[in-house]
Phi, psi and omega in degrees: 000125179273147177288157180297328179299314179294317179300316181296322179297318178295318183294330186257008180233112182284112180299321183293336179293341178260010179228062180301135181089354180257133182290161188300318182298315180293325183292326187251358181287162184280073181196163175287151176243113181298141179246321184211144177238154177275186184294345179260004178087007179276139180292127179239359175202144181198166165266127182292161176303145183309321181295324179292317178303311181296318180301314180294323178296321177294319178298323184291318178063037179294151183231159175308135181091350182288149168261126186236135173250129179240132174258116182111079187288322186051243181260000181093357183299312181296321178296325177295317177298315179297321178301319178293319184293321184270000175282145359273156172090349181269166181218143180237135171241123180245130188247148171211160185264356180245128183299324181294324177291319179296318180296318179294318179295317179300316179297314180296318179296319179295317181293332179274357178075023179273111185254004180240023176227128184237128177269132185225143176279111182189164177271114183301328181285348180258002176068181178228078192298336184295341179247001180289159001278156180254146176283330180216142173230131182229137175251127173252025171228154185272156180226154175272348180196173179285123173292095192302326185301326185285343181298327179286350180269357179273137177288161175304133184082006181285171182220140176247128173251122188217120172283126186227137179287150177235093177053079181104220187267348181295135187220151173227149171265112183260147170247122182247142172228153179289136177232085185069240180267000181237181177237143179232151177273127179253355179200145180212119184230145180290124179188150175227143187228161173299135186291153170304148179210161175064016185224196184290340179241035180308116184265084187286132174225159182242129176267122178262111180290135179275140179296150179106182182286160179097188183229038179289132179228151176254128179276125175231144181245167188300330182280354181266130179266097184228151174269093186296325179295318180291322183293336183295343182251006189295329181287347178268359180273160178295138182294139179233135178255130176233125182267127184277336184086358178280132182244137175234145177293149178302132181091356178295144181294138179297335184302329181286327175295316180296321178295317178301312181296322179298328183276330187257336180289146184303326182244019181071206184227140182239154175277159179228075182283158177119188181221146172236114184292343184268005182247139177291340177235106180250145182252153176215104174083211188284139182275036175215157180283175177057042180250157175282344176272170175292154180276166172297142178235142180239000000 
């Protein structure tokens, strides 16, 4: 159930206005919309699927008058929603590491008449101390760990929403609050995001291309001990079934199986995005719903 505050923000903020050149169906469908790709064609910025955007806003729990810091400006859409939520009296600063994204977000925010959200060129993981402390800090990019420096930028009673990887590609969006001298998670939702880059918490990963036709790749991270050369041919091997003995009730969400595997497998769990035209079952992106990546397709 979404709060009325979140619903009102969605109703009064046109998503398509922040996606110039994208048709209405693509702008509003339940999927991520790519904004920018790197030199290899990999997506490095996007607007998340509507359900993911709403979920994070609910986790954040921003209120009128709050000061909010966002890491990951993209097109400024999320900052515009936050601007509506913290009005009157609140202010939003949204950060990105690419000048073209900051310029685009600034233009979109101005055209939408959002006057309490500012797009700034900066590393979100390194914070923006000149406006601290913040009542809320939200990351719309993924991290391999908590960017510790930003914790000191939260005001007493503040909250941090951060999508974080768990041993490989499995990810959750966590909401953290201070509990005395420690921090505790007050919310945890299934979601995966484009990794942080170009900054102090650059979450470097390596894509291993699979042999054969198509563009299937395996995501591997620095903490995973894998033979990348051997793995590139794994889809051409004869299929093998191994039974784990783990039992789930019928109808149980797949996300718990993925979380279990990420915790018990020696190298965690990785995504296998892309397509193979020669296979009757091709995968695209993350194998769970409500993701910023494309879903598995059969």
